[in-house]
Gaussian input, Z-matrix of N, CA and C with variables (Angstrom, degrees):
# hf/3-21g

backbone

0 1
 N
 C     1     B1
 C     2     B2     1     A1
 N     3     B3     2     A2     1     D1
 C     4     B4     3     A3     2     D2
 C     5     B5     4     A4     3     D3
 N     6     B6     5     A5     4     D4
 C     7     B7     6     A6     5     D5
 C     8     B8     7     A7     6     D6
 N     9     B9     8     A8     7     D7
 C    10    B10     9     A9     8     D8
 C    11    B11    10    A10     9     D9
 N    12    B12    11    A11    10    D10
 C    13    B13    12    A12    11    D11
 C    14    B14    13    A13    12    D12
 N    15    B15    14    A14    13    D13
 C    16    B16    15    A15    14    D14
 C    17    B17    16    A16    15    D15
 N    18    B18    17    A17    16    D16
 C    19    B19    18    A18    17    D17
 C    20    B20    19    A19    18    D18
 N    21    B21    20    A20    19    D19
 C    22    B22    21    A21    20    D20
 C    23    B23    22    A22    21    D21
 N    24    B24    23    A23    22    D22
 C    25    B25    24    A24    23    D23
 C    26    B26    25    A25    24    D24
 N    27    B27    26    A26    25    D25
 C    28    B28    27    A27    26    D26
 C    29    B29    28    A28    27    D27
 N    30    B30    29    A29    28    D28
 C    31    B31    30    A30    29    D29
 C    32    B32    31    A31    30    D30
 N    33    B33    32    A32    31    D31
 C    34    B34    33    A33    32    D32
 C    35    B35    34    A34    33    D33
 N    36    B36    35    A35    34    D34
 C    37    B37    36    A36    35    D35
 C    38    B38    37    A37    36    D36
 N    39    B39    38    A38    37    D37
 C    40    B40    39    A39    38    D38
 C    41    B41    40    A40    39    D39
 N    42    B42    41    A41    40    D40
 C    43    B43    42    A42    41    D41
 C    44    B44    43    A43    42    D42
 N    45    B45    44    A44    43    D43
 C    46    B46    45    A45    44    D44
 C    47    B47    46    A46    45    D45
 N    48    B48    47    A47    46    D46
 C    49    B49    48    A48    47    D47
 C    50    B50    49    A49    48    D48
 N    51    B51    50    A50    49    D49
 C    52    B52    51    A51    50    D50
 C    53    B53    52    A52    51    D51
 N    54    B54    53    A53    52    D52
 C    55    B55    54    A54    53    D53
 C    56    B56    55    A55    54    D54
 N    57    B57    56    A56    55    D55
 C    58    B58    57    A57    56    D56
 C    59    B59    58    A58    57    D57
 N    60    B60    59    A59    58    D58
 C    61    B61    60    A60    59    D59
 C    62    B62    61    A61    60    D60
 N    63    B63    62    A62    61    D61
 C    64    B64    63    A63    62    D62
 C    65    B65    64    A64    63    D63
 N    66    B66    65    A65    64    D64
 C    67    B67    66    A66    65    D65
 C    68    B68    67    A67    66    D66
 N    69    B69    68    A68    67    D67
 C    70    B70    69    A69    68    D68
 C    71    B71    70    A70    69    D69
 N    72    B72    71    A71    70    D70
 C    73    B73    72    A72    71    D71
 C    74    B74    73    A73    72    D72
 N    75    B75    74    A74    73    D73
 C    76    B76    75    A75    74    D74
 C    77    B77    76    A76    75    D75
 N    78    B78    77    A77    76    D76
 C    79    B79    78    A78    77    D77
 C    80    B80    79    A79    78    D78
 N    81    B81    80    A80    79    D79
 C    82    B82    81    A81    80    D80
 C    83    B83    82    A82    81    D81
 N    84    B84    83    A83    82    D82
 C    85    B85    84    A84    83    D83
 C    86    B86    85    A85    84    D84
 N    87    B87    86    A86    85    D85
 C    88    B88    87    A87    86    D86
 C    89    B89    88    A88    87    D87
 N    90    B90    89    A89    88    D88
 C    91    B91    90    A90    89    D89
 C    92    B92    91    A91    90    D90
 N    93    B93    92    A92    91    D91
 C    94    B94    93    A93    92    D92
 C    95    B95    94    A94    93    D93
 N    96    B96    95    A95    94    D94
 C    97    B97    96    A96    95    D95
 C    98    B98    97    A97    96    D96
 N    99    B99    98    A98    97    D97
 C   100   B100    99    A99    98    D98
 C   101   B101   100   A100    99    D99
 N   102   B102   101   A101   100   D100
 C   103   B103   102   A102   101   D101
 C   104   B104   103   A103   102   D102
 N   105   B105   104   A104   103   D103
 C   106   B106   105   A105   104   D104
 C   107   B107   106   A106   105   D105
 N   108   B108   107   A107   106   D106
 C   109   B109   108   A108   107   D107
 C   110   B110   109   A109   108   D108
 N   111   B111   110   A110   109   D109
 C   112   B112   111   A111   110   D110
 C   113   B113   112   A112   111   D111
 N   114   B114   113   A113   112   D112
 C   115   B115   114   A114   113   D113
 C   116   B116   115   A115   114   D114
 N   117   B117   116   A116   115   D115
 C   118   B118   117   A117   116   D116
 C   119   B119   118   A118   117   D117
 N   120   B120   119   A119   118   D118
 C   121   B121   120   A120   119   D119
 C   122   B122   121   A121   120   D120
 N   123   B123   122   A122   121   D121
 C   124   B124   123   A123   122   D122
 C   125   B125   124   A124   123   D123
 N   126   B126   125   A125   124   D124
 C   127   B127   126   A126   125   D125
 C   128   B128   127   A127   126   D126
 N   129   B129   128   A128   127   D127
 C   130   B130   129   A129   128   D128
 C   131   B131   130   A130   129   D129
 N   132   B132   131   A131   130   D130
 C   133   B133   132   A132   131   D131
 C   134   B134   133   A133   132   D132
 N   135   B135   134   A134   133   D133
 C   136   B136   135   A135   134   D134
 C   137   B137   136   A136   135   D135
 N   138   B138   137   A137   136   D136
 C   139   B139   138   A138   137   D137
 C   140   B140   139   A139   138   D138
 N   141   B141   140   A140   139   D139
 C   142   B142   141   A141   140   D140
 C   143   B143   142   A142   141   D141
 N   144   B144   143   A143   142   D142
 C   145   B145   144   A144   143   D143
 C   146   B146   145   A145   144   D144
 N   147   B147   146   A146   145   D145
 C   148   B148   147   A147   146   D146
 C   149   B149   148   A148   147   D147
 N   150   B150   149   A149   148   D148
 C   151   B151   150   A150   149   D149
 C   152   B152   151   A151   150   D150
 N   153   B153   152   A152   151   D151
 C   154   B154   153   A153   152   D152
 C   155   B155   154   A154   153   D153
 N   156   B156   155   A155   154   D154
 C   157   B157   156   A156   155   D155
 C   158   B158   157   A157   156   D156
 N   159   B159   158   A158   157   D157
 C   160   B160   159   A159   158   D158
 C   161   B161   160   A160   159   D159
 N   162   B162   161   A161   160   D160
 C   163   B163   162   A162   161   D161
 C   164   B164   163   A163   162   D162
 N   165   B165   164   A164   163   D163
 C   166   B166   165   A165   164   D164
 C   167   B167   166   A166   165   D165
 N   168   B168   167   A167   166   D166
 C   169   B169   168   A168   167   D167
 C   170   B170   169   A169   168   D168
 N   171   B171   170   A170   169   D169
 C   172   B172   171   A171   170   D170
 C   173   B173   172   A172   171   D171
 N   174   B174   173   A173   172   D172
 C   175   B175   174   A174   173   D173
 C   176   B176   175   A175   174   D174
 N   177   B177   176   A176   175   D175
 C   178   B178   177   A177   176   D176
 C   179   B179   178   A178   177   D177
 N   180   B180   179   A179   178   D178
 C   181   B181   180   A180   179   D179
 C   182   B182   181   A181   180   D180
 N   183   B183   182   A182   181   D181
 C   184   B184   183   A183   182   D182
 C   185   B185   184   A184   183   D183
 N   186   B186   185   A185   184   D184
 C   187   B187   186   A186   185   D185
 C   188   B188   187   A187   186   D186
 N   189   B189   188   A188   187   D187
 C   190   B190   189   A189   188   D188
 C   191   B191   190   A190   189   D189
 N   192   B192   191   A191   190   D190
 C   193   B193   192   A192   191   D191
 C   194   B194   193   A193   192   D192
 N   195   B195   194   A194   193   D193
 C   196   B196   195   A195   194   D194
 C   197   B197   196   A196   195   D195
 N   198   B198   197   A197   196   D196
 C   199   B199   198   A198   197   D197
 C   200   B200   199   A199   198   D198
 N   201   B201   200   A200   199   D199
 C   202   B202   201   A201   200   D200
 C   203   B203   202   A202   201   D201
 N   204   B204   203   A203   202   D202
 C   205   B205   204   A204   203   D203
 C   206   B206   205   A205   204   D204
 N   207   B207   206   A206   205   D205
 C   208   B208   207   A207   206   D206
 C   209   B209   208   A208   207   D207
 N   210   B210   209   A209   208   D208
 C   211   B211   210   A210   209   D209
 C   212   B212   211   A211   210   D210
 N   213   B213   212   A212   211   D211
 C   214   B214   213   A213   212   D212
 C   215   B215   214   A214   213   D213
 N   216   B216   215   A215   214   D214
 C   217   B217   216   A216   215   D215
 C   218   B218   217   A217   216   D216
 N   219   B219   218   A218   217   D217
 C   220   B220   219   A219   218   D218
 C   221   B221   220   A220   219   D219
 N   222   B222   221   A221   220   D220
 C   223   B223   222   A222   221   D221
 C   224   B224   223   A223   222   D222
 N   225   B225   224   A224   223   D223
 C   226   B226   225   A225   224   D224
 C   227   B227   226   A226   225   D225
 N   228   B228   227   A227   226   D226
 C   229   B229   228   A228   227   D227
 C   230   B230   229   A229   228   D228
 N   231   B231   230   A230   229   D229
 C   232   B232   231   A231   230   D230
 C   233   B233   232   A232   231   D231
 N   234   B234   233   A233   232   D232
 C   235   B235   234   A234   233   D233
 C   236   B236   235   A235   234   D234
 N   237   B237   236   A236   235   D235
 C   238   B238   237   A237   236   D236
 C   239   B239   238   A238   237   D237
 N   240   B240   239   A239   238   D238
 C   241   B241   240   A240   239   D239
 C   242   B242   241   A241   240   D240
 N   243   B243   242   A242   241   D241
 C   244   B244   243   A243   242   D242
 C   245   B245   244   A244   243   D243
 N   246   B246   245   A245   244   D244
 C   247   B247   246   A246   245   D245
 C   248   B248   247   A247   246   D246
 N   249   B249   248   A248   247   D247
 C   250   B250   249   A249   248   D248
 C   251   B251   250   A250   249   D249
 N   252   B252   251   A251   250   D250
 C   253   B253   252   A252   251   D251
 C   254   B254   253   A253   252   D252
 N   255   B255   254   A254   253   D253
 C   256   B256   255   A255   254   D254
 C   257   B257   256   A256   255   D255
 N   258   B258   257   A257   256   D256
 C   259   B259   258   A258   257   D257
 C   260   B260   259   A259   258   D258
 N   261   B261   260   A260   259   D259
 C   262   B262   261   A261   260   D260
 C   263   B263   262   A262   261   D261
 N   264   B264   263   A263   262   D262
 C   265   B265   264   A264   263   D263
 C   266   B266   265   A265   264   D264
 N   267   B267   266   A266   265   D265
 C   268   B268   267   A267   266   D266
 C   269   B269   268   A268   267   D267
 N   270   B270   269   A269   268   D268
 C   271   B271   270   A270   269   D269
 C   272   B272   271   A271   270   D270
 N   273   B273   272   A272   271   D271
 C   274   B274   273   A273   272   D272
 C   275   B275   274   A274   273   D273
 N   276   B276   275   A275   274   D274
 C   277   B277   276   A276   275   D275
 C   278   B278   277   A277   276   D276
 N   279   B279   278   A278   277   D277
 C   280   B280   279   A279   278   D278
 C   281   B281   280   A280   279   D279
 N   282   B282   281   A281   280   D280
 C   283   B283   282   A282   281   D281
 C   284   B284   283   A283   282   D282
 N   285   B285   284   A284   283   D283
 C   286   B286   285   A285   284   D284
 C   287   B287   286   A286   285   D285
 N   288   B288   287   A287   286   D286
 C   289   B289   288   A288   287   D287
 C   290   B290   289   A289   288   D288
 N   291   B291   290   A290   289   D289
 C   292   B292   291   A291   290   D290
 C   293   B293   292   A292   291   D291
 N   294   B294   293   A293   292   D292
 C   295   B295   294   A294   293   D293
 C   296   B296   295   A295   294   D294
 N   297   B297   296   A296   295   D295
 C   298   B298   297   A297   296   D296
 C   299   B299   298   A298   297   D297
 N   300   B300   299   A299   298   D298
 C   301   B301   300   A300   299   D299
 C   302   B302   301   A301   300   D300
 N   303   B303   302   A302   301   D301
 C   304   B304   303   A303   302   D302
 C   305   B305   304   A304   303   D303
 N   306   B306   305   A305   304   D304
 C   307   B307   306   A306   305   D305
 C   308   B308   307   A307   306   D306
 N   309   B309   308   A308   307   D307
 C   310   B310   309   A309   308   D308
 C   311   B311   310   A310   309   D309
 N   312   B312   311   A311   310   D310
 C   313   B313   312   A312   311   D311
 C   314   B314   313   A313   312   D312
 N   315   B315   314   A314   313   D313
 C   316   B316   315   A315   314   D314
 C   317   B317   316   A316   315   D315
 N   318   B318   317   A317   316   D316
 C   319   B319   318   A318   317   D317
 C   320   B320   319   A319   318   D318

   B1=1.4706
   B2=1.5554
   B3=1.2927
   B4=1.4659
   B5=1.5199
   B6=1.3243
   B7=1.4687
   B8=1.5305
   B9=1.3422
   B10=1.4682
   B11=1.5314
   B12=1.3014
   B13=1.4654
   B14=1.5166
   B15=1.3140
   B16=1.4691
   B17=1.5371
   B18=1.2810
   B19=1.4542
   B20=1.5407
   B21=1.3412
   B22=1.4783
   B23=1.5024
   B24=1.3264
   B25=1.4822
   B26=1.5216
   B27=1.3138
   B28=1.4906
   B29=1.5111
   B30=1.3412
   B31=1.4629
   B32=1.5337
   B33=1.3095
   B34=1.5011
   B35=1.5136
   B36=1.3398
   B37=1.4997
   B38=1.5185
   B39=1.3450
   B40=1.4710
   B41=1.5397
   B42=1.3260
   B43=1.4606
   B44=1.5437
   B45=1.3174
   B46=1.4721
   B47=1.5500
   B48=1.3404
   B49=1.4801
   B50=1.5313
   B51=1.3283
   B52=1.4889
   B53=1.5187
   B54=1.3547
   B55=1.4717
   B56=1.5218
   B57=1.3701
   B58=1.4707
   B59=1.5172
   B60=1.3174
   B61=1.4663
   B62=1.5142
   B63=1.3416
   B64=1.4423
   B65=1.5134
   B66=1.3226
   B67=1.4721
   B68=1.5142
   B69=1.3525
   B70=1.4645
   B71=1.5412
   B72=1.3254
   B73=1.5009
   B74=1.5260
   B75=1.3478
   B76=1.4809
   B77=1.5311
   B78=1.3017
   B79=1.4479
   B80=1.5396
   B81=1.3111
   B82=1.4974
   B83=1.5173
   B84=1.3354
   B85=1.4676
   B86=1.5617
   B87=1.3442
   B88=1.4510
   B89=1.5125
   B90=1.3463
   B91=1.4644
   B92=1.5401
   B93=1.3065
   B94=1.4739
   B95=1.5457
   B96=1.3275
   B97=1.4646
   B98=1.5390
   B99=1.3070
   B100=1.4855
   B101=1.5314
   B102=1.3541
   B103=1.4276
   B104=1.5311
   B105=1.3102
   B106=1.4834
   B107=1.5392
   B108=1.3569
   B109=1.4601
   B110=1.5364
   B111=1.3424
   B112=1.4672
   B113=1.5132
   B114=1.3108
   B115=1.4620
   B116=1.5230
   B117=1.3422
   B118=1.4828
   B119=1.5189
   B120=1.3249
   B121=1.4796
   B122=1.5391
   B123=1.3269
   B124=1.4694
   B125=1.5474
   B126=1.2992
   B127=1.4725
   B128=1.5202
   B129=1.3058
   B130=1.4913
   B131=1.4932
   B132=1.3277
   B133=1.4555
   B134=1.5430
   B135=1.3192
   B136=1.4658
   B137=1.5303
   B138=1.3280
   B139=1.4845
   B140=1.5031
   B141=1.3046
   B142=1.4514
   B143=1.4980
   B144=1.3285
   B145=1.4789
   B146=1.5323
   B147=1.3452
   B148=1.4783
   B149=1.5120
   B150=1.3053
   B151=1.4636
   B152=1.4961
   B153=1.3077
   B154=1.4839
   B155=1.5258
   B156=1.3239
   B157=1.4892
   B158=1.5454
   B159=1.3242
   B160=1.4591
   B161=1.5156
   B162=1.3106
   B163=1.4717
   B164=1.5473
   B165=1.3096
   B166=1.4802
   B167=1.5459
   B168=1.3202
   B169=1.4536
   B170=1.5190
   B171=1.3117
   B172=1.4689
   B173=1.5277
   B174=1.3006
   B175=1.4822
   B176=1.4915
   B177=1.3299
   B178=1.4958
   B179=1.5146
   B180=1.3311
   B181=1.4686
   B182=1.5304
   B183=1.3295
   B184=1.4565
   B185=1.5257
   B186=1.3123
   B187=1.4680
   B188=1.5313
   B189=1.3162
   B190=1.4601
   B191=1.5244
   B192=1.3235
   B193=1.4760
   B194=1.5295
   B195=1.3146
   B196=1.4843
   B197=1.5397
   B198=1.3171
   B199=1.4875
   B200=1.5043
   B201=1.3233
   B202=1.4730
   B203=1.5419
   B204=1.3274
   B205=1.4426
   B206=1.5284
   B207=1.3285
   B208=1.4636
   B209=1.5558
   B210=1.3172
   B211=1.4711
   B212=1.5199
   B213=1.3188
   B214=1.4693
   B215=1.5252
   B216=1.3239
   B217=1.4530
   B218=1.5388
   B219=1.3078
   B220=1.4460
   B221=1.5184
   B222=1.2908
   B223=1.4609
   B224=1.5149
   B225=1.3446
   B226=1.4594
   B227=1.5095
   B228=1.3222
   B229=1.4659
   B230=1.5110
   B231=1.3358
   B232=1.4421
   B233=1.5262
   B234=1.3117
   B235=1.4665
   B236=1.5304
   B237=1.3294
   B238=1.4792
   B239=1.5088
   B240=1.3275
   B241=1.4595
   B242=1.5080
   B243=1.3517
   B244=1.4756
   B245=1.5052
   B246=1.3156
   B247=1.4582
   B248=1.5393
   B249=1.3364
   B250=1.4468
   B251=1.5289
   B252=1.3551
   B253=1.4114
   B254=1.5092
   B255=1.3479
   B256=1.4921
   B257=1.5067
   B258=1.3178
   B259=1.4585
   B260=1.5503
   B261=1.3233
   B262=1.4540
   B263=1.5195
   B264=1.3145
   B265=1.4856
   B266=1.4905
   B267=1.3284
   B268=1.4564
   B269=1.5037
   B270=1.3186
   B271=1.4741
   B272=1.5425
   B273=1.3063
   B274=1.4635
   B275=1.5539
   B276=1.3409
   B277=1.4516
   B278=1.5305
   B279=1.3198
   B280=1.4652
   B281=1.5111
   B282=1.3246
   B283=1.4937
   B284=1.5288
   B285=1.3182
   B286=1.4634
   B287=1.5259
   B288=1.3472
   B289=1.4550
   B290=1.5391
   B291=1.3335
   B292=1.4697
   B293=1.5324
   B294=1.3228
   B295=1.4728
   B296=1.5344
   B297=1.3071
   B298=1.4745
   B299=1.5230
   B300=1.3216
   B301=1.4574
   B302=1.5364
   B303=1.3336
   B304=1.4649
   B305=1.5208
   B306=1.3160
   B307=1.4639
   B308=1.5153
   B309=1.3060
   B310=1.4854
   B311=1.5233
   B312=1.3393
   B313=1.4697
   B314=1.5363
   B315=1.3595
   B316=1.4827
   B317=1.5141
   B318=1.2976
   B319=1.4681
   B320=1.5156
   A1=107.79
   A2=115.89
   A3=121.63
   A4=109.17
   A5=115.27
   A6=120.97
   A7=108.49
   A8=117.89
   A9=121.84
   A10=109.26
   A11=114.42
   A12=118.54
   A13=111.34
   A14=114.47
   A15=122.07
   A16=107.90
   A17=115.86
   A18=119.60
   A19=111.65
   A20=114.83
   A21=120.39
   A22=114.90
   A23=119.09
   A24=120.08
   A25=114.49
   A26=116.34
   A27=119.84
   A28=113.09
   A29=116.55
   A30=120.54
   A31=112.59
   A32=116.61
   A33=118.28
   A34=110.39
   A35=117.24
   A36=118.92
   A37=110.47
   A38=116.60
   A39=120.09
   A40=110.82
   A41=116.41
   A42=119.02
   A43=113.63
   A44=117.53
   A45=120.65
   A46=111.01
   A47=117.53
   A48=120.76
   A49=107.88
   A50=115.96
   A51=119.99
   A52=111.47
   A53=115.94
   A54=120.80
   A55=108.93
   A56=113.86
   A57=120.16
   A58=107.51
   A59=114.80
   A60=122.57
   A61=107.85
   A62=117.76
   A63=121.11
   A64=108.72
   A65=116.79
   A66=122.53
   A67=107.76
   A68=115.23
   A69=119.52
   A70=106.59
   A71=115.80
   A72=120.97
   A73=108.52
   A74=113.40
   A75=121.39
   A76=107.83
   A77=115.98
   A78=120.97
   A79=113.34
   A80=116.51
   A81=122.40
   A82=112.92
   A83=118.66
   A84=123.24
   A85=111.42
   A86=116.75
   A87=120.35
   A88=115.84
   A89=117.48
   A90=118.81
   A91=113.53
   A92=116.73
   A93=120.78
   A94=110.09
   A95=114.86
   A96=121.23
   A97=111.32
   A98=116.30
   A99=121.16
   A100=110.97
   A101=116.90
   A102=121.57
   A103=111.99
   A104=117.12
   A105=122.63
   A106=113.79
   A107=119.68
   A108=118.93
   A109=113.84
   A110=117.98
   A111=120.94
   A112=111.39
   A113=115.94
   A114=120.44
   A115=110.73
   A116=116.07
   A117=119.46
   A118=110.71
   A119=116.68
   A120=120.43
   A121=110.34
   A122=117.74
   A123=121.23
   A124=110.28
   A125=117.66
   A126=120.80
   A127=110.10
   A128=116.18
   A129=120.88
   A130=110.55
   A131=118.13
   A132=122.38
   A133=113.24
   A134=116.01
   A135=120.36
   A136=113.77
   A137=116.32
   A138=120.56
   A139=109.69
   A140=116.99
   A141=123.63
   A142=114.50
   A143=117.31
   A144=121.80
   A145=111.47
   A146=116.42
   A147=120.87
   A148=107.90
   A149=116.19
   A150=122.55
   A151=107.95
   A152=116.31
   A153=123.19
   A154=104.20
   A155=114.65
   A156=119.21
   A157=109.56
   A158=115.48
   A159=119.92
   A160=110.77
   A161=112.95
   A162=121.76
   A163=107.79
   A164=116.14
   A165=120.18
   A166=107.86
   A167=116.61
   A168=121.65
   A169=111.52
   A170=118.57
   A171=120.16
   A172=112.26
   A173=117.11
   A174=121.62
   A175=112.73
   A176=118.24
   A177=122.79
   A178=111.00
   A179=117.67
   A180=120.64
   A181=113.51
   A182=116.03
   A183=119.67
   A184=111.66
   A185=117.13
   A186=120.75
   A187=109.99
   A188=115.49
   A189=119.88
   A190=111.39
   A191=115.70
   A192=120.09
   A193=109.73
   A194=117.99
   A195=121.10
   A196=111.32
   A197=116.40
   A198=119.84
   A199=112.53
   A200=117.18
   A201=124.13
   A202=111.88
   A203=114.48
   A204=120.40
   A205=108.74
   A206=117.12
   A207=122.18
   A208=111.52
   A209=116.04
   A210=121.53
   A211=108.24
   A212=115.89
   A213=119.61
   A214=109.65
   A215=117.97
   A216=125.16
   A217=112.48
   A218=115.29
   A219=121.99
   A220=108.68
   A221=116.23
   A222=122.02
   A223=107.56
   A224=116.26
   A225=121.14
   A226=109.28
   A227=115.38
   A228=122.59
   A229=109.03
   A230=116.57
   A231=121.18
   A232=110.01
   A233=115.95
   A234=122.16
   A235=105.83
   A236=114.69
   A237=121.59
   A238=112.55
   A239=114.78
   A240=120.95
   A241=117.23
   A242=117.12
   A243=120.64
   A244=109.71
   A245=116.52
   A246=122.37
   A247=108.83
   A248=116.00
   A249=120.37
   A250=112.48
   A251=119.12
   A252=121.39
   A253=111.83
   A254=114.43
   A255=120.40
   A256=109.25
   A257=116.23
   A258=122.98
   A259=107.36
   A260=115.91
   A261=120.29
   A262=108.95
   A263=114.12
   A264=120.20
   A265=109.88
   A266=114.51
   A267=121.23
   A268=111.13
   A269=115.96
   A270=122.74
   A271=109.15
   A272=117.22
   A273=120.33
   A274=106.70
   A275=113.04
   A276=119.97
   A277=109.58
   A278=117.42
   A279=122.73
   A280=112.56
   A281=115.77
   A282=120.21
   A283=110.93
   A284=115.06
   A285=119.68
   A286=110.46
   A287=116.31
   A288=120.63
   A289=111.21
   A290=116.86
   A291=119.77
   A292=111.81
   A293=115.72
   A294=120.67
   A295=110.08
   A296=117.22
   A297=121.41
   A298=110.41
   A299=117.13
   A300=121.71
   A301=111.27
   A302=116.34
   A303=120.80
   A304=111.83
   A305=116.16
   A306=119.95
   A307=111.33
   A308=117.00
   A309=122.15
   A310=108.98
   A311=117.00
   A312=120.55
   A313=114.61
   A314=115.48
   A315=118.51
   A316=110.50
   A317=117.09
   A318=120.56
   A319=110.85
   D1=139.66
   D2=178.27
   D3=-75.36
   D4=139.01
   D5=179.41
   D6=-97.64
   D7=124.84
   D8=173.73
   D9=-79.27
   D10=126.05
   D11=179.85
   D12=-107.63
   D13=148.00
   D14=174.79
   D15=-122.42
   D16=174.84
   D17=177.87
   D18=-55.13
   D19=-37.42
   D20=-175.63
   D21=-68.59
   D22=-29.58
   D23=-179.41
   D24=-115.07
   D25=4.48
   D26=-177.73
   D27=-62.73
   D28=-54.99
   D29=-177.74
   D30=-63.62
   D31=-40.78
   D32=179.95
   D33=-64.46
   D34=-37.93
   D35=178.08
   D36=-62.74
   D37=-41.61
   D38=-179.35
   D39=-63.72
   D40=-40.07
   D41=-173.26
   D42=-87.27
   D43=-16.40
   D44=-179.71
   D45=-91.43
   D46=-4.85
   D47=-175.78
   D48=-133.29
   D49=143.14
   D50=-178.61
   D51=-68.05
   D52=-47.81
   D53=-178.27
   D54=-125.53
   D55=127.72
   D56=-179.85
   D57=-134.28
   D58=131.54
   D59=171.66
   D60=-106.68
   D61=126.84
   D62=178.80
   D63=-117.34
   D64=122.99
   D65=177.29
   D66=-98.49
   D67=112.84
   D68=173.25
   D69=-87.16
   D70=123.74
   D71=-169.76
   D72=-145.36
   D73=174.43
   D74=170.87
   D75=-141.56
   D76=148.54
   D77=-178.36
   D78=-61.24
   D79=-30.50
   D80=-177.33
   D81=-85.09
   D82=-4.40
   D83=-174.25
   D84=-86.25
   D85=116.15
   D86=178.73
   D87=-58.44
   D88=-51.58
   D89=177.37
   D90=-60.55
   D91=-31.83
   D92=177.23
   D93=-63.89
   D94=-44.89
   D95=176.79
   D96=-61.49
   D97=-39.45
   D98=179.94
   D99=-66.81
   D100=-32.00
   D101=-176.72
   D102=-79.08
   D103=-25.34
   D104=-172.54
   D105=-52.89
   D106=-50.53
   D107=-179.63
   D108=-58.13
   D109=-37.47
   D110=176.33
   D111=-63.01
   D112=-41.84
   D113=-178.85
   D114=-66.48
   D115=-40.35
   D116=176.50
   D117=-59.41
   D118=-44.34
   D119=-179.88
   D120=-66.58
   D121=-40.63
   D122=178.90
   D123=-65.77
   D124=-35.21
   D125=177.30
   D126=-59.51
   D127=-39.21
   D128=176.81
   D129=-72.52
   D130=-46.67
   D131=-178.11
   D132=-61.60
   D133=-35.11
   D134=-176.68
   D135=-103.03
   D136=13.75
   D137=179.63
   D138=-56.00
   D139=127.54
   D140=-178.42
   D141=88.15
   D142=-9.48
   D143=179.78
   D144=-115.06
   D145=-31.04
   D146=-179.87
   D147=-153.61
   D148=153.77
   D149=174.72
   D150=-102.86
   D151=127.59
   D152=178.23
   D153=-107.84
   D154=122.08
   D155=-175.20
   D156=-138.05
   D157=173.02
   D158=-179.25
   D159=-143.14
   D160=152.72
   D161=177.62
   D162=-129.63
   D163=123.17
   D164=175.50
   D165=-79.50
   D166=116.45
   D167=-176.89
   D168=-63.26
   D169=-29.25
   D170=179.30
   D171=-74.25
   D172=-28.84
   D173=178.88
   D174=-90.24
   D175=-22.30
   D176=-176.35
   D177=-128.88
   D178=62.52
   D179=-177.68
   D180=-62.96
   D181=-28.49
   D182=179.81
   D183=-68.86
   D184=-41.51
   D185=176.57
   D186=-64.88
   D187=-42.43
   D188=179.39
   D189=-60.41
   D190=-39.60
   D191=178.25
   D192=-70.55
   D193=-40.98
   D194=-179.91
   D195=-57.15
   D196=-36.76
   D197=-178.43
   D198=-103.95
   D199=15.06
   D200=173.84
   D201=52.28
   D202=47.88
   D203=177.80
   D204=-77.96
   D205=113.51
   D206=-178.49
   D207=-111.56
   D208=-25.94
   D209=179.73
   D210=-133.15
   D211=147.41
   D212=176.77
   D213=-129.10
   D214=156.78
   D215=-3.91
   D216=-67.53
   D217=146.75
   D218=173.91
   D219=-124.58
   D220=123.91
   D221=-178.43
   D222=-105.04
   D223=118.03
   D224=176.27
   D225=-109.07
   D226=130.60
   D227=-179.58
   D228=-105.58
   D229=129.77
   D230=179.00
   D231=-120.20
   D232=141.09
   D233=176.32
   D234=-129.35
   D235=122.45
   D236=-179.23
   D237=51.90
   D238=42.40
   D239=176.49
   D240=81.58
   D241=-0.19
   D242=-176.11
   D243=-116.83
   D244=141.60
   D245=178.04
   D246=-61.01
   D247=123.88
   D248=-175.81
   D249=-120.03
   D250=-7.09
   D251=178.25
   D252=178.11
   D253=163.49
   D254=-179.06
   D255=-149.52
   D256=137.57
   D257=172.06
   D258=-128.32
   D259=134.57
   D260=179.72
   D261=-117.54
   D262=137.64
   D263=179.97
   D264=97.80
   D265=175.38
   D266=179.70
   D267=-67.12
   D268=125.31
   D269=-176.83
   D270=-116.45
   D271=152.79
   D272=178.00
   D273=-78.20
   D274=154.50
   D275=177.52
   D276=-58.57
   D277=-40.80
   D278=179.59
   D279=-61.11
   D280=-42.23
   D281=-179.53
   D282=-64.83
   D283=-41.61
   D284=178.99
   D285=-66.25
   D286=-44.37
   D287=179.20
   D288=-61.94
   D289=-38.96
   D290=176.86
   D291=-62.24
   D292=-43.15
   D293=178.72
   D294=-62.38
   D295=-42.83
   D296=179.21
   D297=-64.99
   D298=-44.91
   D299=179.38
   D300=-58.77
   D301=-42.31
   D302=177.60
   D303=-59.59
   D304=-45.50
   D305=-179.13
   D306=-66.71
   D307=-39.79
   D308=-178.03
   D309=-65.09
   D310=-38.19
   D311=-177.38
   D312=-76.17
   D313=-15.40
   D314=178.08
   D315=-74.87
   D316=144.27
   D317=177.65
   D318=-93.52

């Protein structure tokens, strides 16, 4: 299951987990809606290895500004609390899985 993040639990989620994927999205965004089933499946596939979460840009404008989110969906990859990668636009499940696998395999 995808975890909804807010400003209050964003940093703690990044620092309490080795690998975190954050999907910046909006409810009105068509590509964001299309991406959602893939992210749900990846959350199950990577359970225990990575945290897959999401941030609603309309509800968390400060977080969106902090990470300079200009287009959505925007996928931000974090490793040990630090930004390690970014993908903007609709991505395939395989491309996201490959990015997660790369981060998990890094020491």
